[in-house]
C-alpha positions as CSV (number, residue, x, y, z in Angstrom):
1,M,-26.2,-14.8,-30.2
2,A,-26.5,-18.5,-29.6
3,Q,-22.8,-18.8,-28.9
4,F,-23.1,-16.0,-26.4
5,L,-26.0,-17.7,-24.6
6,T,-24.1,-21.0,-24.5
7,R,-21.0,-19.3,-23.0
8,F,-23.2,-17.4,-20.6
9,N,-25.0,-20.6,-19.5
10,R,-21.7,-22.4,-19.0
11,S,-20.3,-19.6,-16.9
12,K,-23.4,-18.5,-15.0
13,Y,-22.3,-19.7,-11.6
14,L,-19.0,-17.9,-11.9
15,L,-20.9,-14.8,-12.9
16,I,-23.1,-15.1,-9.9
17,L,-20.0,-15.3,-7.7
18,F,-18.6,-12.2,-9.4
19,L,-21.8,-10.2,-9.1
20,P,-21.4,-9.0,-5.4
21,A,-17.9,-7.7,-6.3
22,L,-19.3,-5.9,-9.4
23,V,-22.0,-4.3,-7.4
24,Y,-19.5,-3.2,-4.7
25,Y,-17.3,-1.5,-7.2
26,I,-20.1,0.2,-9.0
27,L,-21.7,1.6,-5.8
28,F,-18.6,2.5,-3.9
29,K,-15.9,3.2,-6.5
30,Y,-17.6,4.3,-9.8
31,V,-20.7,6.1,-8.6
32,P,-18.7,8.4,-6.2
33,M,-16.6,9.5,-9.1
34,F,-19.5,11.9,-9.8
35,G,-18.1,13.9,-6.9
36,I,-15.1,15.1,-8.7
37,L,-17.3,17.9,-10.1
38,I,-17.1,19.5,-6.7
39,S,-13.4,20.3,-7.2
40,F,-14.4,22.6,-10.1
41,K,-17.2,24.4,-8.2
42,D,-17.4,26.6,-5.1
43,Y,-19.5,23.8,-3.5
44,N,-22.2,24.8,-1.1
45,A,-24.0,21.9,0.7
46,F,-27.3,23.8,0.7
47,K,-27.3,24.6,-3.0
48,G,-26.1,21.2,-4.1
49,V,-23.6,20.2,-6.8
50,W,-25.5,21.6,-9.8
51,E,-26.5,25.0,-8.2
52,S,-23.0,25.7,-6.8
53,Q,-21.0,28.3,-8.6
54,W,-18.5,27.0,-11.3
55,V,-15.0,28.2,-10.5
56,G,-12.9,26.1,-12.9
57,I,-9.4,25.2,-11.7
58,K,-9.4,27.8,-8.9
59,Y,-8.8,25.2,-6.1
60,Y,-6.1,23.4,-8.1
61,K,-4.2,26.7,-8.5
62,L,-4.7,27.4,-4.8
63,F,-3.2,24.1,-3.9
64,F,-0.2,24.4,-6.3
65,E,0.6,27.9,-5.1
66,S,0.2,26.9,-1.4
67,P,3.4,27.1,0.6
68,D,2.6,23.6,1.9
69,F,2.4,22.0,-1.6
70,L,6.1,20.9,-2.0
71,K,6.4,19.8,1.6
72,L,3.3,17.6,1.4
73,L,4.3,16.2,-2.0
74,R,7.8,15.4,-0.7
75,N,6.6,13.7,2.5
76,T,4.0,11.6,0.6
77,I,6.4,10.5,-2.1
78,L,9.2,9.7,0.4
79,L,6.9,7.5,2.4
80,G,5.6,5.8,-0.7
81,V,9.1,5.2,-2.0
82,Y,10.4,3.9,1.4
83,K,7.4,1.5,1.5
84,I,8.4,0.1,-2.0
85,I,12.2,0.0,-1.3
86,F,11.9,-1.7,2.1
87,G,8.3,-3.1,2.3
88,F,8.0,-4.6,-1.2
89,P,10.9,-7.1,-1.0
90,A,10.1,-8.2,2.5
91,P,7.2,-10.6,1.7
92,I,9.2,-12.0,-1.2
93,I,12.1,-12.8,1.1
94,L,9.8,-14.3,3.7
95,A,8.0,-16.4,1.1
96,L,11.4,-17.7,-0.2
97,L,12.5,-18.5,3.3
98,L,9.3,-20.3,4.1
99,N,9.5,-22.2,0.9
100,E,12.9,-23.6,2.0
101,V,11.5,-25.0,5.3
102,R,11.1,-28.7,4.9
103,I,9.4,-29.5,8.3
104,Q,5.7,-28.8,7.5
105,V,4.7,-28.2,11.1
106,V,7.3,-25.5,11.6
107,K,6.4,-24.0,8.2
108,R,2.7,-23.8,9.1
109,V,3.4,-22.3,12.5
110,A,5.7,-19.7,11.1
111,Q,3.1,-18.8,8.4
112,S,0.3,-18.5,11.0
113,I,2.4,-16.3,13.3
114,S,3.4,-14.0,10.4
115,Y,-0.2,-13.7,9.3
116,L,-1.7,-12.6,12.7
117,P,-0.5,-9.0,12.8
118,H,-2.5,-8.3,9.6
119,F,-5.7,-8.7,11.6
120,I,-4.7,-6.1,14.2
121,S,-6.2,-2.7,13.6
122,N,-4.1,0.4,13.1
123,V,-5.4,1.8,16.3
124,V,-4.0,-1.1,18.3
125,V,-0.7,-1.1,16.3
126,V,-0.1,2.6,17.0
127,S,-1.1,2.1,20.7
128,M,1.5,-0.6,20.9
129,M,4.1,1.7,19.3
130,F,3.4,4.4,21.9
131,L,3.6,1.8,24.7
132,F,6.9,0.1,23.6
133,L,8.6,3.4,22.6
134,S,7.5,5.4,25.6
135,P,10.5,7.5,26.9
136,S,9.6,6.8,30.5
137,N,8.8,3.1,30.7
138,G,8.9,1.7,27.2
139,I,10.8,-1.5,26.7
140,V,12.9,0.0,23.8
141,N,14.1,2.9,25.9
142,Q,14.8,0.6,28.8
143,L,17.2,-1.2,26.5
144,V,18.6,2.1,25.3
145,E,19.3,3.2,28.9
146,W,20.7,-0.3,29.7
147,F,23.4,0.3,27.1
148,G,24.2,3.6,28.7
149,Y,22.4,6.1,26.4
150,E,19.7,8.6,27.2
151,S,16.1,7.7,26.4
152,I,14.6,8.9,23.1
153,N,11.1,10.2,22.6
154,F,10.6,8.4,19.3
155,M,7.0,9.4,18.7
156,Q,7.8,13.1,19.2
157,N,10.9,13.2,17.0
158,D,10.2,13.9,13.3
159,H,13.5,12.1,12.3
160,Y,12.0,8.7,13.3
161,F,8.5,9.0,11.9
162,R,9.2,7.5,8.4
163,S,11.2,4.6,9.8
164,L,8.6,3.8,12.4
165,Y,5.8,4.0,9.8
166,V,7.5,1.8,7.3
167,L,8.8,-0.8,9.8
168,S,5.5,-1.1,11.6
169,G,3.8,-1.6,8.2
170,I,6.2,-4.3,7.3
171,W,5.6,-6.1,10.6
172,Q,1.9,-5.8,10.2
173,H,1.4,-6.9,6.6
174,I,4.5,-9.0,5.6
175,G,2.8,-12.4,6.4
176,W,-0.4,-11.6,4.6
177,E,1.4,-10.4,1.5
178,T,3.4,-13.6,1.3
179,I,0.2,-15.6,0.4
180,I,0.4,-14.5,-3.2
181,Y,4.1,-15.4,-3.5
182,L,3.6,-18.8,-1.8
183,A,0.8,-19.5,-4.2
184,A,3.1,-18.7,-7.1
185,L,5.8,-20.9,-5.7
186,S,3.4,-23.8,-5.4
187,A,2.8,-23.6,-9.1
188,I,6.4,-24.2,-10.0
189,D,6.9,-27.7,-11.5
190,P,8.8,-29.9,-8.9
191,Q,10.4,-31.8,-11.8
192,L,12.5,-28.7,-12.5
193,Y,14.1,-29.0,-9.0
194,E,14.7,-32.7,-9.5
195,A,16.4,-32.1,-12.8
196,A,18.5,-29.3,-11.3
197,R,19.6,-31.5,-8.4
198,V,20.6,-34.3,-10.9
199,D,22.7,-31.7,-12.7
200,G,24.5,-30.8,-9.4
201,A,22.7,-27.5,-8.6
202,N,22.7,-26.6,-5.0
203,R,20.0,-24.7,-3.1
204,W,21.3,-21.3,-4.1
205,H,21.4,-22.2,-7.8
206,Q,17.9,-23.6,-7.6
207,L,16.7,-20.4,-6.0
208,R,18.4,-18.2,-8.5
209,H,17.5,-20.1,-11.7
210,I,14.2,-21.8,-10.9
211,T,12.4,-20.2,-7.9
212,V,12.9,-16.5,-8.6
213,P,12.2,-16.8,-12.4
214,G,9.1,-18.9,-11.5
215,I,7.5,-16.1,-9.5
216,S,8.9,-13.2,-11.6
217,S,5.5,-12.5,-13.2
218,A,3.8,-12.2,-9.9
219,I,6.6,-9.9,-8.6
220,I,6.4,-7.6,-11.6
221,I,2.6,-7.3,-11.5
222,L,2.5,-6.6,-7.8
223,F,5.4,-4.1,-8.2
224,I,3.4,-2.2,-10.9
225,L,0.4,-2.1,-8.5
226,N,2.6,-0.8,-5.7
227,I,4.0,1.9,-7.9
228,G,0.5,3.1,-8.6
229,Q,0.0,3.6,-4.8
230,V,3.1,5.8,-4.2
231,L,0.9,8.7,-3.1
232,D,-1.8,6.6,-1.6
233,I,-0.5,6.7,1.9
234,G,-2.8,5.2,4.6
235,F,-4.6,8.0,6.2
236,E,-5.7,6.4,9.4
237,K,-2.3,5.2,10.6
238,V,-0.6,8.6,9.8
239,L,-3.3,10.5,11.6
240,L,-3.0,8.3,14.7
241,M,0.8,8.9,14.8
242,L,0.5,12.6,13.9
243,N,1.3,15.4,16.3
244,P,2.4,19.0,15.9
245,S,6.1,18.2,16.7
246,I,6.4,15.9,13.6
247,Y,4.4,17.8,11.1
248,N,7.6,18.5,9.1
249,T,7.9,14.9,8.0
250,A,4.5,13.3,8.9
251,D,2.0,15.7,7.2
252,V,1.0,14.0,4.0
253,L,-1.6,14.7,1.3
254,S,-4.3,12.5,2.9
255,T,-4.0,14.2,6.3
256,Y,-4.0,17.6,4.6
257,V,-7.2,16.7,2.8
258,Y,-8.8,15.7,6.1
259,R,-7.9,19.0,7.7
260,T,-9.0,21.2,4.8
261,G,-11.8,19.1,3.4
262,I,-13.5,17.7,6.5
263,Q,-12.4,19.7,9.5
264,A,-12.4,23.1,7.7
265,M,-15.4,22.0,5.5
266,N,-13.8,23.2,2.4
267,Y,-15.0,20.3,0.3
268,S,-14.0,21.7,-3.1
269,Y,-10.4,22.2,-2.0
270,G,-10.2,18.8,-0.4
271,T,-11.7,17.1,-3.5
272,A,-9.2,18.9,-5.8
273,I,-6.2,17.6,-3.8
274,D,-7.6,14.1,-3.7
275,L,-8.2,14.2,-7.5
276,F,-4.7,15.4,-8.1
277,T,-3.4,12.5,-6.0
278,S,-5.4,10.0,-8.0
279,V,-4.2,11.4,-11.4
280,V,-0.5,11.2,-10.2
281,N,-1.0,7.6,-9.1
282,L,-2.6,6.8,-12.4
283,A,0.4,8.3,-14.2
284,F,2.8,6.2,-12.1
285,I,1.0,3.0,-12.7
286,L,0.7,3.6,-16.5
287,S,4.4,4.5,-16.7
288,A,5.5,1.4,-14.7
289,N,3.2,-0.8,-16.8
290,W,4.6,0.6,-20.1
291,I,8.2,0.1,-18.9
292,S,7.5,-3.4,-17.7
293,R,5.9,-4.3,-21.0
294,K,8.9,-3.0,-23.0
295,V,11.5,-4.6,-20.7
296,S,10.1,-7.9,-19.7
297,N,6.9,-8.5,-21.8
298,T,4.9,-8.7,-18.6
299,S,2.3,-6.2,-17.8
300,L,-1.2,-5.7,-16.4
301,W,-2.7,-5.4,-20.0
């Protein structure tokens, strides 16, 4: 007990700093988990959770047997996979490029410019997309017509939705996500580079044998966390881009939950779909963590 009090007293200021985050997660992450009971009941807002009729896995069966199930799952997984394939390496590459810049003023300006889009809301980003990709006066279609081709209605064509979603996400967040990798790069011992130069290693050799291995732990951990978000597609941005002509590729689990759970007020059905998404994400992150621990001895726990 005395040892515990000593450690507590030594760490009390850190615990005070941690307290707001703990309260936030308890109130907004753990307490709402009570709501998963709704997915097993025929929820009626006037009766409340406890008085609503228990229906078991009725709404899960209803979702799995729905003709939209496979389409929604395919669209969501493809968006998540594309984000990992194209979006995950982008901040790593940018961080490595910035790390090679020796003129500090240029480096800081490049970092600042790359960070700025992160602070632009999704509403503004999608509005910019509609403006730049407009088939009548958008700058992109003006270039297309200048090369002798007909203008393309990008935002109404389901073939372009995934590319636009992923590319705009990379542009919006690439600079912000480089912060972690730049921090990891700053922790690499400069003497390793000096020793490598003495041995005749060029920039490529230093990058391959010192820089990348030096940030490999950060890359693996963030990759595992990204794997756990394969089905967690941002609802707001998809909804803003969504229109009936691109439902075939743009309709994902989160937008379907919004239509069925909020607009149609079928709260039990929407909760069941959302819980299914969370369980699948948990399975992905556990699997990725297990594989990482077996292959590289690096994992979240």
